[in-house]
C-alpha positions in Angstrom: 13.0 -46.0 197.6 9.9 -46.4 201.4 7.8 -49.2 200.3 4.3 -49.2 202.1 1.5 -52.7 202.4 -1.9 -50.1 202.0 -3.6 -52.5 199.5 -3.1 -56.2 198.8 -2.2 -54.6 195.3 1.4 -52.8 196.5 2.8 -56.2 195.8 3.0 -58.1 192.9 2.5 -61.5 192.3 6.1 -62.8 192.2 6.5 -60.2 196.1 3.8 -61.8 197.2 5.8 -65.6 196.6 8.8 -64.4 197.4 7.2 -63.6 200.7 5.6 -66.8 201.3 8.9 -68.5 200.5 11.0 -66.7 203.6 7.5 -67.2 206.1 7.9 -71.4 205.2 12.1 -70.8 206.3 11.0 -69.2 209.2 8.3 -71.8 209.9 10.9 -74.6 209.4 13.6 -73.0 211.2 11.6 -72.0 214.5 8.8 -74.6 214.6 7.5 -75.8 217.6 7.9 -79.3 217.7 4.6 -80.6 219.3 2.9 -78.2 216.6 4.8 -77.4 213.0 2.6 -74.8 212.3 3.7 -72.6 215.9 6.2 -70.2 215.3 8.4 -71.0 218.5 11.8 -69.0 219.4 12.9 -65.9 217.3 15.4 -64.5 215.4 18.1 -62.0 215.7 17.1 -60.3 212.0 15.8 -57.3 213.4 17.4 -56.8 216.6 18.0 -53.1 216.5 14.6 -51.7 215.1 11.3 -51.1 216.4 8.0 -51.4 214.9 4.7 -49.7 216.7 1.6 -51.0 216.4 -0.8 -48.3 216.4 -4.8 -49.0 217.2 -7.4 -46.7 217.0 -10.0 -50.3 216.0 -9.8 -52.9 218.9 -8.2 -56.4 218.0 -6.8 -59.6 219.3 -4.9 -61.4 216.8 -3.7 -58.7 214.0 -2.0 -56.9 216.7 -0.4 -60.5 218.7 0.8 -61.9 215.9 2.4 -58.5 214.1 4.0 -57.6 218.1 5.2 -61.5 218.6 6.1 -61.1 214.8 8.6 -58.3 215.6 9.6 -60.2 219.0 10.5 -63.0 217.2 12.9 -61.6 214.4 14.2 -60.0 217.3 13.1 -56.3 217.2 11.2 -54.4 220.0 7.9 -53.0 219.7 5.7 -50.0 220.9 1.5 -50.4 221.2 -1.1 -47.8 221.5 -4.4 -50.4 221.5 -6.7 -47.1 223.0 -7.1 -44.0 220.6 -8.1 -42.3 224.3 -4.7 -43.2 225.9 -3.3 -40.7 222.5 -3.2 -37.2 221.3 -6.3 -38.7 219.5 -8.2 -37.9 221.8 -7.5 -34.3 221.7 -8.5 -33.5 218.0 -4.3 -34.6 216.5 -4.7 -35.3 212.9 -4.0 -39.0 211.7 -1.3 -37.6 209.6 0.4 -35.2 212.1 0.4 -38.0 214.8 2.2 -39.9 212.2 5.0 -37.9 211.2 5.8 -37.8 215.1 5.5 -41.7 215.4 8.0 -42.0 212.5 10.7 -40.2 215.4 10.1 -43.7 217.5 10.2 -46.9 215.3 11.7 -47.8 212.2 8.2 -49.5 211.2 4.8 -48.6 211.4 1.2 -50.6 211.4 -1.9 -48.8 211.9 -5.6 -50.0 212.4 -8.3 -47.4 212.1 -12.0 -47.3 211.7 -11.9 -44.2 208.8 -11.5 -46.2 205.1 -8.4 -44.2 203.9 -6.7 -43.3 207.0 -4.4 -45.6 206.7 -2.9 -44.2 203.6 -3.0 -41.1 204.2 -0.7 -42.1 207.0 1.7 -43.2 203.9 1.4 -39.6 202.3 3.3 -38.6 205.4 5.6 -41.0 206.7 9.0 -41.7 205.7 8.9 -45.3 207.3 7.1 -48.3 205.8 3.0 -47.9 206.4 1.8 -51.7 206.9 -2.2 -51.3 206.9 -4.3 -53.4 209.5 -7.4 -52.9 208.6 -9.1 -49.5 207.6 -13.0 -49.7 208.0 -14.1 -52.0 205.9 -12.4 -50.8 202.8 -9.3 -53.4 203.0 -7.0 -55.5 205.1 -4.0 -57.1 203.2 -1.8 -58.5 205.7 -5.1 -61.0 206.7 -4.7 -61.5 202.9 -1.6 -62.8 203.1 -2.5 -65.6 205.7 -5.4 -66.2 203.6 -3.6 -66.9 200.9 -0.6 -68.5 202.4 -3.5 -70.8 204.4 -4.6 -71.8 200.7 -1.3 -72.5 199.2 0.2 -74.5 202.2 -3.4 -76.3 202.6 -3.8 -77.1 198.7 -0.7 -76.4 197.4 -1.9 -73.9 194.4 -3.5 -70.9 194.0 -4.6 -71.5 190.3 -8.5 -72.6 189.4 -9.4 -73.1 192.9 -13.4 -73.2 194.0 -13.2 -70.8 196.9 -17.1 -70.2 197.9 -17.4 -66.8 200.2 -20.0 -67.1 202.5 -21.8 -64.3 205.2 -21.3 -60.2 205.2 -19.0 -60.0 201.9 -20.6 -56.5 202.0 -19.1 -55.1 204.8 -15.9 -57.4 205.5 -12.5 -55.7 205.1 -10.9 -59.0 204.8 -13.2 -60.3 201.7 -12.9 -56.8 199.5 -8.6 -57.9 199.9 -9.5 -61.9 199.1 -10.8 -61.6 196.3 -8.6 -58.7 195.4 -5.9 -61.7 195.9 -7.9 -65.0 194.3 -8.3 -62.5 191.4 -4.4 -62.6 190.3 -3.7 -66.1 191.1 -6.6 -67.2 189.0 -8.7 -68.6 192.2 -12.1 -68.8 191.0 -14.8 -66.9 193.3 -18.3 -68.1 194.4 -19.9 -65.7 196.8 -23.0 -67.2 198.8 -23.4 -63.9 200.7 -26.7 -63.4 203.5 -29.5 -61.7 202.7 -28.5 -58.0 201.6 -25.1 -58.6 202.8 -23.0 -58.4 198.7 -19.9 -58.0 196.8 -20.5 -53.8 197.2 -21.0 -52.7 193.2 -17.3 -51.3 193.6 -15.6 -53.7 194.4 -17.3 -56.1 191.6 -16.2 -53.2 189.5 -12.9 -52.9 190.4 -12.5 -57.1 190.1 -13.4 -56.4 186.2 -11.9 -52.9 185.6 -8.0 -54.4 187.5 -8.1 -57.8 186.5 -10.7 -59.2 184.5 -11.8 -61.0 186.7 -15.3 -61.1 185.2 -19.4 -63.6 186.2 -19.6 -66.2 184.0 -23.0 -66.1 182.4 -26.2 -67.3 184.1 -26.3 -70.0 181.2 -23.0 -71.4 182.6 -23.3 -71.3 186.6 -26.6 -72.8 185.7 -24.5 -75.4 183.9 -21.9 -76.5 185.6 -23.1 -75.9 189.6 -25.2 -78.9 189.1 -28.4 -79.2 191.8 -28.6 -78.3 195.3 -26.3 -75.5 195.0 -27.5 -72.6 195.1 -24.7 -69.9 193.7 -25.7 -67.0 191.7 -22.1 -65.6 190.7 -18.7 -67.0 189.6 -16.8 -64.6 189.2 -13.3 -66.7 186.8 -10.0 -64.7 185.8 -9.9 -65.9 182.0 -6.4 -66.5 180.8 -7.6 -64.8 177.1 -8.7 -61.7 176.7 -10.7 -63.3 174.0 -13.1 -64.8 176.7 -14.5 -61.5 177.6 -17.3 -60.6 175.8 -20.0 -57.5 176.2 -23.4 -58.5 176.9 -26.5 -55.7 176.4 -29.0 -57.7 178.5 -27.3 -57.0 181.8 -28.9 -54.7 184.5 -25.6 -52.6 184.2 -24.7 -50.9 180.6 -21.4 -51.6 178.9 -20.9 -54.9 182.2 -19.1 -57.6 181.1 -19.7 -61.4 181.7 -17.0 -64.3 180.4 -18.1 -66.7 177.0 -16.2 -69.5 179.1 -17.2 -73.3 179.3 -15.8 -74.5 182.0 -15.9 -78.5 183.0 -19.1 -80.1 183.6 -18.3 -81.1 186.7 -15.8 -78.0 187.7 -18.3 -76.3 190.9 -18.5 -80.7 191.9 -15.8 -79.7 194.5 -15.5 -76.7 196.9 -11.6 -76.3 197.7 -12.6 -73.5 200.2 -15.2 -72.1 202.4 -14.4 -68.9 204.0 -16.6 -68.3 206.7 -16.6 -64.3 208.0 -18.9 -62.8 210.5 -21.5 -60.0 210.7 -19.7 -56.8 210.7 -22.0 -55.3 213.3 -20.1 -52.2 213.6 -19.6 -51.4 210.0 -24.0 -51.2 210.2 -25.6 -47.8 211.0 -28.2 -48.2 214.1 -31.1 -50.3 213.9 -30.2 -51.9 211.1 -31.2 -55.6 210.9 -29.6 -59.1 209.8 -28.4 -61.2 212.4 -31.5 -63.0 212.7 -30.5 -64.4 209.0 -27.2 -65.1 208.9 -26.3 -68.0 207.5 -24.7 -70.6 209.5 -22.1 -73.4 208.0 -21.5 -76.2 210.8 -20.7 -80.1 210.2 -24.2 -80.7 208.9 -23.8 -78.4 206.4 -20.6 -80.1 204.8 -22.3 -83.9 204.8 -22.6 -82.3 201.3 -20.3 -84.4 199.1 -19.1 -81.3 197.7 -17.4 -80.3 200.9 -15.5 -83.5 201.5 -12.3 -82.3 201.1 -12.9 -78.4 202.2 -10.7 -76.3 204.1 -13.1 -74.4 206.3 -11.4 -70.8 206.7 -12.5 -68.0 209.1 -10.7 -64.8 209.8 -11.5 -64.7 212.9 -13.3 -63.5 216.1 -16.7 -65.4 215.2 -19.6 -65.5 217.0 -22.3 -67.3 215.8 -22.0 -68.0 212.0 -19.6 -71.0 212.3 -20.3 -74.0 213.9 -18.1 -75.3 217.9 -18.6 -78.7 216.1 -16.5 -78.2 213.4 -13.1 -77.5 215.6 -12.4 -80.8 215.4 -13.2 -81.7 212.2 -9.8 -81.8 209.4 -11.6 -80.1 207.2 -11.3 -76.7 209.9 -8.1 -74.3 209.6 -9.0 -71.2 211.0 -6.7 -72.1 214.1 -4.6 -73.5 211.8 -5.0 -70.0 209.9 -4.6 -67.7 213.2 -1.3 -69.4 213.6 0.4 -68.7 209.9 1.1 -64.6 210.8 3.1 -65.1 212.4 5.9 -66.0 210.0 3.9 -64.5 207.6 3.7 -61.0 208.9 7.6 -61.9 209.6 8.8 -62.5 206.0 6.6 -59.1 205.3 8.3 -57.1 208.3 11.8 -58.2 207.0 10.8 -57.4 203.6 9.3 -54.2 204.3 12.4 -53.1 206.5 14.4 -54.5 203.7 16.1 -56.8 205.8 15.7 -59.3 203.7 16.4 -57.1 200.4 16.2 -58.9 198.0 12.1 -60.1 198.6 10.3 -56.7 196.9 11.4 -55.3 193.5 10.4 -58.9 191.9 8.2 -58.2 189.0 6.1 -55.7 187.0 5.3 -52.7 189.6 0.9 -52.9 190.1 -0.5 -51.1 187.3 -1.5 -47.3 188.7 -4.3 -45.0 187.1 -3.7 -41.8 185.4 -4.1 -39.0 189.1 -6.8 -36.6 189.0 -6.2 -33.6 192.0 -8.8 -30.8 191.2 -10.8 -30.5 193.9 -14.1 -30.4 191.3 -15.0 -33.9 193.3 -15.6 -35.1 196.2 -15.3 -39.2 197.9 -19.6 -39.9 197.6 -18.5 -42.4 200.4 -19.9 -41.3 204.0 -16.5 -43.7 205.9 -13.5 -42.0 203.6 -11.2 -40.7 205.9 -11.6 -37.6 204.0 -15.2 -36.3 205.2 -14.2 -36.7 208.8 -14.0 -32.9 210.1 -10.6 -33.6 211.7 -8.5 -34.4 208.8 -10.9 -31.9 206.1 -8.2 -29.4 207.0 -5.0 -30.4 205.0 -6.5 -33.4 202.9 -7.9 -32.8 199.8 -9.8 -35.0 197.1 -7.9 -37.1 194.8 -9.2 -39.5 192.3 -7.7 -42.2 189.9 -9.5 -42.3 186.4 -10.1 -45.3 184.9 -11.6 -45.2 181.7 -14.1 -47.2 180.7 -16.0 -48.4 176.9 -18.6 -44.7 177.2 -17.2 -43.0 180.0 -14.8 -42.0 183.1 -15.1 -43.6 186.4 -13.6 -41.9 188.7 -12.1 -43.5 191.9 -10.8 -42.5 195.6 -7.3 -42.7 195.7 -7.8 -43.2 199.9 -10.5 -45.7 200.6 -11.4 -46.7 196.9 -15.1 -46.5 196.2 -15.6 -44.9 192.3 -18.0 -42.3 191.2 -19.4 -41.7 187.7 -19.1 -37.8 187.6 -22.2 -36.6 184.7 -19.8 -34.1 183.6 -16.0 -34.1 181.7 -15.1 -30.6 180.9 -11.5 -28.8 179.9 -10.1 -26.3 181.6 -8.6 -24.8 178.5 -12.1 -24.3 176.9 -14.5 -23.9 179.7 -16.8 -26.6 178.8 -18.2 -29.3 179.2 -20.5 -32.2 177.7 -22.0 -35.3 179.4 -19.4 -38.3 181.1 -20.9 -40.0 177.7 -17.8 -41.1 175.3 -14.4 -42.9 175.4 -10.8 -41.4 175.6 -7.9 -42.9 173.9 -5.7 -40.4 175.9 -6.6 -38.5 178.6 -5.9 -34.6 178.6 -3.7 -32.5 180.8 -6.4 -30.0 182.0 -9.2 -32.5 182.3 -11.6 -31.6 184.5 -14.5 -33.9 185.8 -17.9 -33.2 188.1 -19.9 -34.4 189.7 -22.7 -32.3 188.5 -24.0 -29.1 186.1 -24.3 -27.0 189.3 -20.5 -27.6 190.0 -19.0 -27.1 186.8 -21.1 -23.2 186.5 -19.7 -23.1 190.0 -16.1 -23.7 188.1 -16.7 -20.6 185.6 -17.5 -23.5 183.0 -20.3 -23.5 180.0 -21.4 -26.1 178.1 -20.9 -27.8 174.7 -23.8 -26.8 172.9 -25.4 -29.5 171.0 -25.4 -29.9 167.1 -28.9 -29.1 165.4 -30.1 -33.1 164.4 -27.3 -34.9 167.4 
């Protein structure tokens, strides 16, 4: 079976650690004597194999590190860094592009501005597809590099305090990273620029898929100490009973953790993950640059950051001071260098050059998929909204049962929505989406509004008198 890497959830924890062990092996065998975190020389394991990079957006580190990784495995590359030079400029769909390109390459790496575009490519490919960033959705190979850097610097991922700084709303590296951190048991401490916090659908998914929810406000106040302007700490509990429903939160049914941390739990920040302002994801005329926060040497003088690793997916603009470059806590260039051995290991895994790497541990959790054409994704950045792709793409949603409703999560961009009504094909009846389901019926229908239900030929369930 062909394996793809579209989101970080396409690999389980055992597979991620297996990839890290192979990256360690490559780093040991090919390390530059002068710069141990840099790979020099090459293997021959991918001899005869070709990797294609298909980039519809600008890239330096990701594209070059993938190409370097393939060369250092002994393989060859085909590269397209400008969509104007491909048939995409003529209106060719991504599905057709991939179905042609797979005849020329053994593995394809894709970057695209539309969220969910790489998932579409994977649906039509019979060779491995790797997501090198799809809009503001995810960047799973950057997350592998980030987790690998953290593990090498700190020796573990569990119970680390990781501060996320900057544009958390639009940064795809952050969205992938929080899912990875939650799975390995790190504490996530958001410190966004004003108006650039984690998107609601990311916060909901942290709770739904990983059980990672915020500590209560009282607990955050107790452990954060003075002069630490943190409003939320996300923790993945070790025991299910540690989660408790609080009705006074803004969203009904929201979960917070009823957990007591050690009083000094936030006395040390293990890593500061800094991100730039994602101007290319912002509407024209939007502001935010004037008040965007900066991390520099003065900021890190606080004893809380004495042993912090300062990380950045790069490129940086003005959010990270150059006065940190020679600080031993600055690991962002080392982080970029680790991209080569990590991507070497990933390519070796997906091409089955090292067939024992994948299949370690349980498969990722899957939700039921809804394919009835009664909903459309509300995310304006989703690939399903692109006119050239609408000719063949049908909306698909994962169904997420919650305590008193069903959520629909787009299979492509993974934004979720709350259908207003639910119904049954067999009865042609619909009712408000306000109750739980012990088992989802095979003929389930979901509707964004009453008009959509009526267009489908359904009628409302009559309410009993007094109900």
